[in-house]
FILO-473328 format. One line per field, with one value per atom (N, C-alpha, C, CB): residue number from 1; chain; x negated, y negated, z. Coordinates in nm, 2 decimals. Atoms other than C-alpha are relative to their C-alpha. Glycine has a CB too. Example, Ala and Ser with C-alpha at 12.3 -4.5 7.8 and 13.67 -1.06 7.14 Angstrom:
BEGIN
n	c(1_1_1_1_2_2_2_2)
chain	c(A_A_A_A_A_A_A_A)
x	c(-0.09_-1.23_-0.09_0.10_0.09_-1.37_0.08_-0.04)
y	c(0.12_0.45_-0.12_0.00_0.11_0.11_-0.11_-0.05)
z	c(0.00_0.78_0.00_0.12_0.00_0.71_0.08_-0.14)
END
This chain:
BEGIN
n	c(1_1_1_1_2_2_2_2_3_3_3_3_4_4_4_4_5_5_5_5_6_6_6_6_7_7_7_7_8_8_8_8_9_9_9_9_10_10_10_10_11_11_11_11_12_12_12_12_13_13_13_13_14_14_14_14_15_15_15_15_16_16_16_16_17_17_17_17_18_18_18_18_19_19_19_19_20_20_20_20_21_21_21_21_22_22_22_22_23_23_23_23_24_24_24_24_25_25_25_25_26_26_26_26_27_27_27_27_28_28_28_28_29_29_29_29_30_30_30_30_31_31_31_31_32_32_32_32_33_33_33_33_34_34_34_34_35_35_35_35_36_36_36_36_37_37_37_37_38_38_38_38_39_39_39_39_40_40_40_40_41_41_41_41_42_42_42_42_43_43_43_43_44_44_44_44_45_45_45_45_46_46_46_46_47_47_47_47_48_48_48_48_49_49_49_49_50_50_50_50_51_51_51_51_52_52_52_52_53_53_53_53_54_54_54_54_55_55_55_55_56_56_56_56_57_57_57_57_58_58_58_58_59_59_59_59_60_60_60_60_61_61_61_61_62_62_62_62_63_63_63_63_64_64_64_64_65_65_65_65_66_66_66_66_67_67_67_67_68_68_68_68_69_69_69_69_70_70_70_70_71_71_71_71_72_72_72_72_73_73_73_73_74_74_74_74_75_75_75_75_76_76_76_76_77_77_77_77_78_78_78_78_79_79_79_79_80_80_80_80_81_81_81_81_82_82_82_82_83_83_83_83_84_84_84_84_85_85_85_85_86_86_86_86_87_87_87_87_88_88_88_88_89_89_89_89_90_90_90_90_91_91_91_91_92_92_92_92_93_93_93_93_94_94_94_94_95_95_95_95_96_96_96_96_97_97_97_97_98_98_98_98_99_99_99_99_100_100_100_100_101_101_101_101_102_102_102_102_103_103_103_103_104_104_104_104_105_105_105_105_106_106_106_106_107_107_107_107_108_108_108_108_109_109_109_109_110_110_110_110_111_111_111_111_112_112_112_112_113_113_113_113_114_114_114_114_115_115_115_115_116_116_116_116_117_117_117_117_118_118_118_118_119_119_119_119_120_120_120_120_121_121_121_121_122_122_122_122_123_123_123_123_124_124_124_124_125_125_125_125_126_126_126_126_127_127_127_127_128_128_128_128_129_129_129_129_130_130_130_130_131_131_131_131_132_132_132_132_133_133_133_133_134_134_134_134_135_135_135_135_136_136_136_136_137_137_137_137_138_138_138_138_139_139_139_139_140_140_140_140_141_141_141_141_142_142_142_142_143_143_143_143_144_144_144_144_145_145_145_145_146_146_146_146_147_147_147_147_148_148_148_148_149_149_149_149_150_150_150_150_151_151_151_151_152_152_152_152_153_153_153_153_154_154_154_154_155_155_155_155_156_156_156_156_157_157_157_157_158_158_158_158_159_159_159_159_160_160_160_160_161_161_161_161_162_162_162_162_163_163_163_163_164_164_164_164_165_165_165_165_166_166_166_166_167_167_167_167_168_168_168_168_169_169_169_169_170_170_170_170_171_171_171_171_172_172_172_172_173_173_173_173_174_174_174_174_175_175_175_175_176_176_176_176_177_177_177_177_178_178_178_178_179_179_179_179_180_180_180_180_181_181_181_181_182_182_182_182_183_183_183_183_184_184_184_184_185_185_185_185_186_186_186_186)
chain	c(A_A_A_A_A_A_A_A_A_A_A_A_A_A_A_A_A_A_A_A_A_A_A_A_A_A_A_A_A_A_A_A_A_A_A_A_A_A_A_A_A_A_A_A_A_A_A_A_A_A_A_A_A_A_A_A_A_A_A_A_A_A_A_A_A_A_A_A_A_A_A_A_A_A_A_A_A_A_A_A_A_A_A_A_A_A_A_A_A_A_A_A_A_A_A_A_A_A_A_A_A_A_A_A_A_A_A_A_A_A_A_A_A_A_A_A_A_A_A_A_A_A_A_A_A_A_A_A_A_A_A_A_A_A_A_A_A_A_A_A_A_A_A_A_A_A_A_A_A_A_A_A_A_A_A_A_A_A_A_A_A_A_A_A_A_A_A_A_A_A_A_A_A_A_A_A_A_A_A_A_A_A_A_A_A_A_A_A_A_A_A_A_A_A_A_A_A_A_A_A_A_A_A_A_A_A_A_A_A_A_A_A_A_A_A_A_A_A_A_A_A_A_A_A_A_A_A_A_A_A_A_A_A_A_A_A_A_A_A_A_A_A_A_A_A_A_A_A_A_A_A_A_A_A_A_A_A_A_A_A_A_A_A_A_A_A_A_A_A_A_A_A_A_A_A_A_A_A_A_A_A_A_A_A_A_A_A_A_A_A_A_A_A_A_A_A_A_A_A_A_A_A_A_A_A_A_A_A_A_A_A_A_A_A_A_A_A_A_A_A_A_A_A_A_A_A_A_A_A_A_A_A_A_A_A_A_A_A_A_A_A_A_A_A_A_A_A_A_A_A_A_A_A_A_A_A_A_A_A_A_A_A_A_A_A_A_A_A_A_A_A_A_A_A_A_A_A_A_A_A_A_A_A_A_A_A_A_A_A_A_A_A_A_A_A_A_A_A_A_A_A_A_A_A_A_A_A_A_A_A_A_A_A_A_A_A_A_A_A_A_A_A_A_A_A_A_A_A_A_A_A_A_A_A_A_A_A_A_A_A_A_A_A_A_A_A_A_A_A_A_A_A_A_A_A_A_A_A_A_A_A_A_A_A_A_A_A_A_A_A_A_A_A_A_A_A_A_A_A_A_A_A_A_A_A_A_A_A_A_A_A_A_A_A_A_A_A_A_A_A_A_A_A_A_A_A_A_A_A_A_A_A_A_A_A_A_A_A_A_A_A_A_A_A_A_A_A_A_A_A_A_A_A_A_A_A_A_A_A_A_A_A_A_A_A_A_A_A_A_A_A_A_A_A_A_A_A_A_A_A_A_A_A_A_A_A_A_A_A_A_A_A_A_A_A_A_A_A_A_A_A_A_A_A_A_A_A_A_A_A_A_A_A_A_A_A_A_A_A_A_A_A_A_A_A_A_A_A_A_A_A_A_A_A_A_A_A_A_A_A_A_A_A_A_A_A_A_A_A_A_A_A_A_A_A_A_A_A_A_A_A_A_A_A_A_A_A_A_A_A_A_A_A_A_A_A_A_A_A_A_A_A_A_A_A_A_A_A_A_A_A_A_A_A_A_A_A_A_A_A_A_A_A_A_A_A_A_A_A_A_A_A_A_A_A_A_A_A_A_A_A_A_A_A_A_A_A_A_A_A_A_A_A_A_A_A_A_A_A_A_A_A_A_A_A_A_A_A_A_A_A_A_A_A_A_A_A_A_A_A_A_A_A_A)
x	c(-0.08_0.00_-0.09_0.09_0.08_-0.14_0.05_0.00_-0.04_-0.15_0.07_-0.12_-0.08_0.06_-0.09_0.11_0.10_-0.25_-0.04_-0.11_0.05_-0.37_0.12_-0.03_-0.11_-0.02_0.02_0.14_-0.02_0.00_-0.12_0.01_0.12_-0.35_0.03_-0.13_-0.03_-0.23_0.11_0.04_-0.12_0.08_-0.06_0.12_0.06_-0.14_-0.05_-0.10_0.07_-0.32_0.10_-0.11_-0.10_0.00_0.08_0.09_-0.07_0.15_-0.07_0.04_0.08_-0.10_0.09_-0.14_-0.07_0.04_-0.06_0.02_0.05_-0.01_-0.04_0.09_0.06_-0.22_0.07_-0.15_-0.06_-0.05_-0.12_0.10_0.11_-0.24_-0.05_0.06_0.06_-0.44_-0.13_-0.05_0.13_-0.70_-0.13_0.01_0.13_-0.95_-0.02_0.01_0.02_-0.90_-0.13_0.14_0.13_-1.22_0.06_-0.14_-0.04_-1.16_-0.13_0.10_0.10_-1.38_0.04_-0.03_-0.02_-1.38_-0.08_0.00_0.09_-1.51_0.00_0.05_0.01_-1.63_-0.10_-0.03_0.09_-1.83_-0.15_0.00_0.14_-2.16_-0.01_-0.05_0.01_-2.07_0.10_-0.14_-0.10_-1.88_-0.04_-0.01_0.01_-1.83_0.09_0.04_-0.09_-1.71_-0.01_-0.05_-0.01_-1.58_0.15_-0.08_-0.12_-1.29_0.04_-0.01_-0.04_-1.10_-0.09_0.15_0.09_-1.30_-0.14_0.00_0.13_-1.63_0.00_-0.06_0.01_-1.54_0.01_0.10_-0.01_-1.43_-0.13_0.10_0.14_-1.75_-0.10_-0.05_0.10_-1.96_0.04_0.01_-0.03_-1.76_-0.03_0.14_0.03_-1.80_-0.15_0.06_0.15_-2.18_-0.04_-0.06_0.03_-2.19_0.05_0.07_-0.03_-1.99_-0.11_0.14_0.09_-2.23_-0.13_-0.03_0.11_-2.53_0.01_-0.03_-0.03_-2.36_0.00_0.13_0.00_-2.31_-0.14_0.09_0.14_-2.68_-0.06_-0.09_0.05_-2.76_0.07_0.00_-0.08_-2.52_0.09_-0.09_-0.08_-2.29_0.14_-0.04_-0.15_-1.93_0.09_0.06_-0.09_-1.76_-0.01_-0.04_0.01_-1.91_0.05_-0.13_-0.05_-1.83_0.15_-0.04_-0.14_-1.47_0.05_0.05_-0.04_-1.46_-0.02_-0.08_0.02_-1.60_0.10_-0.16_-0.10_-1.37_0.14_0.01_-0.13_-1.07_0.01_0.02_0.01_-1.19_0.02_-0.14_0.00_-1.24_0.15_-0.10_-0.12_-0.89_0.10_0.04_-0.08_-0.73_-0.01_-0.05_0.03_-0.88_0.05_-0.16_-0.05_-0.79_0.17_-0.04_-0.15_-0.42_0.03_0.07_-0.02_-0.44_-0.03_-0.08_0.03_-0.60_0.12_-0.15_-0.11_-0.32_0.12_0.03_-0.12_-0.05_-0.02_0.03_0.03_-0.21_0.01_-0.16_-0.01_-0.23_0.14_-0.08_-0.15_0.14_0.06_0.06_-0.06_0.25_-0.04_-0.03_0.04_0.04_0.07_-0.16_-0.06_0.20_0.15_-0.01_-0.15_0.56_0.01_0.06_0.00_0.48_-0.02_-0.10_0.03_0.33_0.13_-0.13_-0.11_0.64_0.12_0.05_-0.10_0.87_-0.03_0.01_0.05_0.68_0.02_-0.17_-0.03_0.70_0.16_-0.07_-0.14_1.07_0.06_0.07_-0.04_1.11_-0.04_-0.07_0.05_0.90_0.08_-0.15_-0.09_1.11_0.13_0.03_-0.14_1.44_-0.01_0.05_0.02_1.30_-0.02_-0.11_0.02_1.19_0.12_-0.11_-0.13_1.53_0.09_0.06_-0.08_1.69_-0.05_0.01_0.04_1.47_0.02_-0.15_-0.05_1.53_0.14_-0.02_-0.15_1.91_0.03_0.08_-0.02_1.88_-0.06_-0.08_0.05_1.67_0.10_-0.13_-0.11_1.93_0.11_0.05_-0.12_2.21_-0.03_0.05_0.04_2.02_-0.01_-0.12_0.01_1.95_0.15_-0.10_-0.15_2.33_0.06_0.09_-0.06_2.43_-0.05_-0.04_0.05_2.19_0.05_-0.16_-0.04_2.30_0.15_-0.03_-0.14_2.66_0.00_0.07_0.01_2.58_-0.03_-0.11_0.03_2.41_0.11_-0.12_-0.11_2.71_0.11_0.04_-0.10_2.94_-0.05_0.03_0.06_2.72_0.02_-0.13_-0.01_2.71_0.15_-0.08_-0.15_3.10_0.05_0.08_-0.05_3.16_-0.05_-0.04_0.05_2.93_0.07_-0.15_-0.07_3.11_0.15_0.00_-0.12_3.44_0.01_0.05_0.00_3.35_-0.04_-0.11_0.03_3.18_0.03_0.09_-0.02_3.13_-0.06_-0.10_0.05_3.10_-0.11_0.12_0.11_2.76_0.03_-0.12_-0.03_2.91_0.08_0.07_-0.08_3.15_-0.09_0.15_0.08_2.88_-0.06_-0.10_0.06_2.73_-0.14_-0.01_0.12_2.46_-0.10_0.04_0.10_2.12_0.00_-0.14_0.01_2.06_-0.11_-0.03_0.09_1.88_-0.10_0.06_0.11_1.55_0.03_-0.13_-0.04_1.58_-0.05_-0.05_0.05_1.54_-0.11_0.13_0.11_1.23_0.04_-0.11_-0.03_1.24_-0.02_-0.09_0.01_1.28_-0.13_0.11_0.12_0.96_-0.12_-0.01_0.11_0.76_-0.05_0.05_0.04_0.55_-0.06_-0.10_0.06_0.44_-0.14_0.03_0.15_0.09_-0.02_-0.08_0.04_-0.09_-0.07_-0.10_0.08_-0.19_-0.13_0.07_0.13_-0.55_-0.04_-0.09_0.03_-0.72_-0.04_-0.11_0.05_-0.86_0.12_-0.09_-0.12_-0.51_0.08_0.10_-0.08_-0.38_-0.06_0.00_0.06_-0.42_-0.07_0.10_0.08_-0.68_0.07_-0.13_-0.09_-0.52_-0.06_-0.01_0.03_-0.53_-0.07_0.12_0.07_-0.77_0.06_-0.15_-0.06_-0.61_-0.10_0.09_0.09_-0.78_0.07_-0.03_-0.06_-0.72_0.01_-0.09_-0.04_-0.57_-0.07_0.14_0.07_-0.79_0.09_-0.08_-0.08_-0.68_0.00_-0.05_-0.01_-0.54_-0.03_0.14_0.05_-0.68_0.13_-0.11_-0.13_-0.38_-0.02_0.03_0.02_-0.54_0.03_-0.13_-0.02_-0.56_0.14_-0.10_-0.14_-0.21_0.08_0.04_-0.08_-0.07_-0.03_-0.05_0.02_-0.24_0.06_-0.13_-0.07_-0.10_0.14_-0.04_-0.15_0.25_0.04_0.05_-0.05_0.44_0.08_0.09_-0.07_0.59_0.14_-0.06_-0.13_0.89_0.08_-0.01_-0.07_1.16_0.01_0.15_0.00_1.16_-0.11_0.02_0.13_0.81_0.01_-0.14_0.00_0.89_0.07_0.06_-0.08_1.13_-0.08_0.13)
y	c(0.11_0.01_-0.14_0.00_0.13_-0.35_-0.09_-0.06_0.11_-0.64_-0.11_-0.06_0.11_-0.94_-0.11_-0.06_0.08_-1.14_0.02_0.00_-0.04_-0.96_-0.04_0.16_0.02_-1.00_-0.15_0.06_0.15_-1.38_-0.05_-0.07_0.05_-1.42_0.04_0.06_-0.05_-1.23_-0.08_0.15_0.09_-1.44_-0.13_-0.04_0.13_-1.76_0.01_-0.05_-0.01_-1.62_0.03_0.11_-0.02_-1.51_-0.12_0.10_0.13_-1.87_-0.10_-0.05_0.10_-2.03_-0.04_0.06_0.04_-2.25_0.02_-0.14_-0.03_-2.20_-0.13_0.06_0.12_-2.47_-0.04_0.00_0.02_-2.42_-0.01_-0.15_0.02_-2.50_-0.14_0.03_0.14_-2.80_-0.01_-0.02_0.03_-2.93_0.00_-0.14_0.02_-2.99_0.12_-0.14_-0.12_-2.67_0.09_0.09_-0.09_-2.44_0.14_-0.03_-0.14_-2.09_0.09_0.02_-0.10_-1.78_0.10_0.08_-0.10_-1.58_0.11_-0.06_-0.11_-1.24_0.05_0.11_-0.04_-1.20_0.11_-0.11_-0.11_-0.93_-0.03_0.03_0.03_-1.13_-0.02_-0.10_0.05_-1.17_-0.10_-0.05_0.11_-1.44_-0.12_-0.02_0.15_-1.78_-0.08_-0.01_0.09_-2.05_-0.14_0.02_0.13_-2.38_-0.05_-0.02_0.06_-2.60_0.08_-0.16_-0.06_-2.46_-0.06_-0.03_0.04_-2.69_0.05_-0.15_-0.05_-2.59_0.15_-0.02_-0.14_-2.22_0.02_0.08_0.00_-2.28_-0.03_-0.10_0.04_-2.45_0.11_-0.12_-0.12_-2.16_0.11_0.05_-0.10_-1.89_-0.03_0.03_0.04_-2.08_0.01_-0.15_-0.02_-2.10_0.14_-0.05_-0.14_-1.74_0.07_0.06_-0.05_-1.66_-0.03_-0.05_0.04_-1.86_0.08_-0.15_-0.08_-1.68_0.15_-0.01_-0.14_-1.33_0.00_0.06_0.00_-1.45_0.01_-0.12_0.00_-1.53_0.14_-0.10_-0.13_-1.18_0.11_0.03_-0.08_-1.03_0.10_0.08_-0.10_-0.87_-0.05_0.01_0.05_-0.91_0.02_0.06_-0.05_-0.73_-0.11_0.15_0.10_-0.97_-0.13_-0.01_0.12_-1.27_-0.01_-0.01_0.00_-1.17_0.01_0.12_0.00_-1.10_-0.13_0.11_0.15_-1.44_-0.10_-0.06_0.09_-1.61_0.02_0.03_-0.03_-1.44_-0.06_0.16_0.06_-1.54_-0.16_0.03_0.16_-1.91_-0.04_-0.06_0.03_-1.90_0.01_0.10_-0.01_-1.78_-0.13_0.12_0.14_-2.08_-0.12_-0.02_0.10_-2.30_-0.02_0.02_0.00_-2.21_-0.05_0.13_0.07_-2.27_-0.13_0.07_0.14_-2.60_-0.07_-0.03_0.06_-2.69_-0.01_0.07_0.01_-2.59_-0.10_0.14_0.10_-2.79_-0.15_0.02_0.12_-3.09_-0.04_0.01_0.01_-3.04_-0.04_0.12_0.03_-3.03_-0.11_0.09_0.14_-3.33_-0.11_-0.03_0.10_-3.52_-0.01_0.02_0.00_-3.42_-0.06_0.15_0.07_-3.53_-0.14_0.06_0.14_-3.85_-0.08_-0.02_0.07_-3.92_-0.02_0.08_0.01_-3.84_-0.11_0.12_0.10_-4.06_-0.15_0.03_0.12_-4.34_-0.04_0.00_0.02_-4.29_-0.04_0.12_0.04_-4.31_-0.15_0.11_0.13_-4.62_-0.10_0.00_0.09_-4.79_-0.01_0.07_0.01_-4.70_-0.09_0.14_0.08_-4.84_-0.15_0.05_0.14_-5.16_-0.06_-0.02_0.06_-5.21_-0.02_0.09_0.03_-5.16_-0.11_0.11_0.12_-5.41_-0.13_0.02_0.12_-5.65_-0.04_0.01_0.01_-5.60_-0.07_0.13_0.05_-5.65_-0.15_0.09_0.13_-5.97_-0.09_-0.02_0.09_-6.12_-0.02_0.06_0.02_-6.04_-0.07_0.13_0.09_-6.20_-0.14_0.05_0.13_-6.50_-0.06_0.01_0.05_-6.53_-0.03_0.10_0.03_-6.49_-0.13_0.11_0.11_-6.76_-0.13_0.00_0.11_-6.99_-0.04_0.02_0.01_-6.93_-0.07_0.15_0.05_-7.01_-0.15_0.07_0.15_-7.34_-0.07_-0.02_0.07_-7.44_-0.02_0.05_0.01_-7.37_-0.10_0.14_0.09_-7.57_-0.13_0.02_0.14_-7.87_-0.03_-0.01_0.04_-7.85_-0.03_0.12_0.03_-7.84_-0.14_0.10_0.12_-8.14_-0.11_0.00_0.11_-8.34_-0.01_0.03_0.01_-8.25_-0.08_0.13_0.08_-8.40_-0.14_0.06_0.14_-8.71_-0.10_-0.04_0.07_-8.86_-0.15_0.09_0.14_-9.25_-0.02_-0.11_0.02_-9.34_-0.09_-0.05_0.09_-9.61_0.07_-0.12_-0.08_-9.36_0.12_0.06_-0.09_-9.12_-0.03_0.04_0.04_-9.10_-0.08_0.13_0.08_-9.35_0.03_-0.15_-0.03_-9.30_-0.11_0.02_0.08_-9.45_-0.11_0.09_0.11_-9.80_0.01_-0.14_0.01_-9.86_-0.09_-0.03_0.10_-10.04_-0.13_0.04_0.14_-10.42_-0.02_-0.12_0.05_-10.58_-0.09_-0.07_0.08_-10.75_-0.14_0.03_0.14_-11.12_-0.07_-0.08_0.05_-11.19_0.06_0.02_-0.05_-11.00_-0.09_0.12_0.09_-11.22_0.06_-0.10_-0.07_-10.95_0.04_-0.06_-0.04_-10.91_0.13_-0.11_-0.14_-10.58_-0.02_0.09_0.01_-10.54_0.07_0.06_-0.05_-10.48_0.03_-0.09_-0.01_-10.35_-0.12_0.10_0.13_-10.69_-0.08_-0.08_0.08_-10.85_0.06_-0.02_-0.07_-10.60_-0.04_0.15_0.02_-10.67_0.13_-0.04_-0.12_-10.45_0.07_-0.04_-0.09_-10.16_-0.01_0.17_0.01_-10.17_0.13_-0.04_-0.11_-9.93_0.06_-0.02_-0.05_-9.70_0.05_0.12_-0.03_-9.66_0.11_-0.14_-0.11_-9.35_-0.05_0.13_0.02_-9.37_0.09_0.02_-0.09_-9.23_0.11_-0.08_-0.11_-8.90_-0.04_0.16_0.03_-8.95_0.11_-0.06_-0.09_-8.76_0.04_-0.07_-0.03_-8.57_-0.03_0.16_0.03_-8.63_-0.14_0.03_0.14_-8.99_-0.05_-0.08_0.02_-8.99_0.01_0.08_-0.03_-8.84_-0.11_0.16_0.10_-9.11_-0.13_-0.03_0.14_-9.40_0.01_-0.04_-0.01_-9.26_0.00_0.15_0.01_-9.36_0.13_-0.13_-0.12_-9.08_-0.03_0.05_0.02_-9.25_-0.09_-0.08_0.07_-9.39_-0.15_0.07_0.13_-9.72_-0.07_-0.02_0.07_-9.80_0.00_0.07_0.00_-9.72_-0.12_0.13_0.12_-10.02_-0.11_-0.01)
z	c(0.00_0.00_0.00_0.13_0.02_-0.10_0.10_-0.14_-0.10_0.14_-0.08_0.08_0.06_0.08_-0.06_0.10_0.05_0.04_-0.14_0.07_0.14_-0.27_-0.11_-0.01_0.10_-0.44_-0.02_0.04_0.01_-0.36_-0.08_0.15_0.08_-0.52_-0.14_0.05_0.14_-0.82_-0.07_0.01_0.07_-0.88_-0.05_0.12_0.05_-0.90_-0.14_0.09_0.13_-1.20_-0.12_0.01_0.10_-1.37_-0.05_0.06_0.02_-1.36_-0.08_0.12_0.07_-1.59_-0.11_-0.05_0.11_-1.85_-0.13_0.02_0.13_-2.22_-0.04_-0.09_0.05_-2.38_-0.14_-0.01_0.15_-2.72_-0.10_0.00_0.10_-3.03_0.01_-0.15_-0.02_-2.92_-0.09_0.16_0.10_-3.18_0.07_-0.07_-0.08_-2.90_0.09_0.08_-0.09_-2.72_-0.04_-0.01_0.04_-2.71_0.01_0.11_0.01_-2.82_-0.01_-0.12_0.02_-2.81_-0.11_0.14_0.10_-3.12_-0.01_-0.12_0.02_-3.15_-0.14_0.09_0.13_-3.50_-0.03_-0.08_0.04_-3.68_0.05_-0.16_-0.05_-3.58_0.14_-0.06_-0.14_-3.22_0.04_0.04_-0.05_-3.02_-0.06_0.16_0.05_-3.17_0.09_-0.16_-0.09_-2.92_-0.04_0.16_0.03_-2.99_-0.03_-0.12_0.04_-3.11_-0.14_-0.02_0.13_-3.42_-0.12_-0.02_0.11_-3.65_0.01_0.00_-0.02_-3.50_-0.05_0.16_0.04_-3.54_-0.15_0.06_0.14_-3.90_-0.08_-0.04_0.05_-3.98_0.01_0.08_-0.03_-3.82_-0.09_0.15_0.08_-4.01_-0.15_0.04_0.14_-4.34_-0.02_-0.04_0.02_-4.28_-0.01_0.11_0.00_-4.20_-0.13_0.12_0.13_-4.52_-0.11_-0.04_0.09_-4.72_0.01_0.02_-0.03_-4.56_-0.05_0.15_0.05_-4.64_-0.15_0.06_0.14_-4.99_-0.07_-0.05_0.05_-5.03_0.01_0.08_-0.02_-4.91_-0.07_0.14_0.09_-5.16_0.08_-0.09_-0.08_-4.88_-0.02_0.15_0.03_-5.04_0.11_-0.12_-0.11_-4.75_0.12_0.05_-0.10_-4.49_-0.04_0.04_0.04_-4.70_0.01_-0.13_-0.01_-4.71_0.14_-0.08_-0.14_-4.35_0.07_0.08_-0.07_-4.24_-0.06_-0.03_0.07_-4.49_0.06_-0.16_-0.07_-4.33_0.15_0.01_-0.13_-3.99_0.00_0.07_0.01_-4.10_-0.05_-0.12_0.04_-4.27_0.11_-0.11_-0.13_-3.94_0.07_0.09_-0.08_-3.75_-0.08_0.03_0.07_-4.04_0.01_-0.14_-0.02_-4.00_0.13_-0.03_-0.14_-3.62_0.01_0.10_0.00_-3.67_-0.08_-0.07_0.07_-3.93_0.09_-0.13_-0.09_-3.68_0.11_0.07_-0.11_-3.40_-0.06_0.06_0.05_-3.62_-0.04_-0.11_0.02_-3.73_0.12_-0.06_-0.12_-3.38_0.06_0.09_-0.06_-3.28_-0.08_-0.01_0.07_-3.57_0.04_-0.15_-0.05_-3.46_0.13_0.00_-0.13_-3.11_-0.01_0.10_0.01_-3.22_-0.06_-0.10_0.06_-3.44_0.10_-0.13_-0.11_-3.15_0.10_0.08_-0.10_-2.91_-0.08_0.03_0.06_-3.17_-0.01_-0.15_0.01_-3.22_0.14_-0.04_-0.14_-2.83_0.03_0.10_-0.02_-2.81_-0.08_-0.05_0.09_-3.11_0.09_-0.15_-0.07_-2.91_0.12_0.05_-0.13_-2.58_-0.03_0.07_0.04_-2.76_-0.05_-0.11_0.04_-2.92_0.12_-0.10_-0.12_-2.58_0.07_0.09_-0.07_-2.42_-0.08_0.03_0.07_-2.70_0.02_-0.14_-0.03_-2.66_0.13_0.00_-0.14_-2.29_0.01_0.11_0.00_-2.34_-0.06_-0.06_0.06_-2.58_0.09_-0.15_-0.09_-2.35_0.12_0.04_-0.11_-2.05_-0.05_0.07_0.05_-2.25_-0.04_-0.13_0.02_-2.35_0.12_-0.07_-0.14_-1.98_0.05_0.10_-0.06_-1.88_-0.08_0.00_0.07_-2.16_0.03_-0.14_-0.05_-2.06_0.14_0.01_-0.14_-1.69_-0.01_0.09_0.01_-1.79_-0.06_-0.09_0.04_-2.00_0.09_-0.12_-0.11_-1.72_0.09_0.07_-0.08_-1.49_-0.06_0.03_0.06_-1.73_-0.01_-0.15_0.00_-1.78_0.14_-0.06_-0.14_-1.41_0.04_0.10_-0.04_-1.36_-0.07_-0.03_0.08_-1.64_0.06_-0.17_-0.06_-1.48_0.13_0.03_-0.14_-1.14_-0.01_0.10_0.04_-1.27_0.13_-0.13_-0.13_-0.92_-0.03_0.13_0.02_-0.92_0.12_0.02_-0.09_-0.75_0.12_-0.08_-0.10_-0.54_0.11_-0.05_-0.11_-0.37_0.06_-0.08_-0.06_-0.31_0.13_-0.10_-0.13_0.04_-0.02_0.08_0.01_0.08_0.11_0.01_-0.10_0.26_0.10_-0.06_-0.11_0.59_-0.03_0.14_0.03_0.57_0.11_0.00_-0.09_0.74_0.11_-0.07_-0.11_1.08_-0.02_0.14_0.04_1.05_0.10_0.01_-0.09_1.19_0.10_-0.08_-0.12_1.53_-0.05_0.13_0.04_1.51_0.03_0.07_-0.05_1.70_-0.08_0.15_0.09_1.44_-0.09_-0.07_0.10_1.23_-0.12_0.05_0.11_0.99_0.00_-0.12_-0.01_1.11_0.07_0.09_-0.05_1.19_0.13_-0.11_-0.13_1.55_0.00_0.11_-0.01_1.61_0.14_-0.07_-0.14_1.91_0.08_0.01_-0.07_1.99_0.04_-0.10_-0.03_1.99_0.12_-0.12_-0.10_2.24_0.13_-0.01_-0.12_2.61_0.04_0.11_-0.05_2.79_0.09_0.06_-0.09_2.97_0.15_-0.06_-0.14_3.35_0.04_0.08_-0.05_3.51_0.13_0.01_-0.12_3.76_0.10_-0.04_-0.10_4.08_0.09_0.09_-0.09_4.31_0.14_0.00_-0.13_4.63_0.08_0.01_-0.08_4.89_0.08_0.10_-0.07_5.04_0.15_-0.02_-0.15_5.40_0.08_0.03_-0.11_5.69_0.08_0.09_-0.07_5.85_0.15_-0.02_-0.14_6.20_0.02_0.05_-0.02_6.15_-0.03_-0.10_0.02_6.00_0.11_-0.11_-0.12_6.31_0.11_0.06_-0.10_6.52_-0.03_0.03_0.05_6.31_0.01_-0.15_0.00_6.32_0.16_-0.08_-0.14_6.65_0.03_0.01_-0.05_6.86_0.03_0.11_-0.05_6.97_-0.12_0.14_0.12_6.74_0.03_-0.01_-0.04_6.94_-0.05_0.13_0.04_6.84_-0.15_0.04_0.15_6.47_-0.03_-0.07_0.05_6.47_0.01_0.06)
END
């Protein structure tokens, strides 16, 4: 009986996503001369080079084999390019639709704003308030009569009086100065 850990690890490997026919995907091709690794275009170039080499050595079977391998990857590349073109066209169609929707929304918003401005202008024309009947701002207070319009300078102001401190009184002396009897206080 297998543990649950091994089964959960196995599930992760089974859920891999397929990359599809991506023109930049790297493939491993097992051809007659060994493995060839690269993008479809690189593999096509490699098999075509191997076919030319086989032709120079007069090996017609190897030439045909390499050409078939190159043709296989040529078809894969064509499919990938076709899929990419379809995807690009779909993307462009979606972008055009989004742009048309944004343009329609912008026009609608501008029409609403224009209608609001027109309504505000119409309401303002209907009200036509007479400026004389509108509330007036408060007036600045009048100048006192004794003001001659001159600015006061520090020299024209009287000097401030200096405050002197009152000496602290001694509680013992204060008790001696205060009379004990109410008659003496009078």
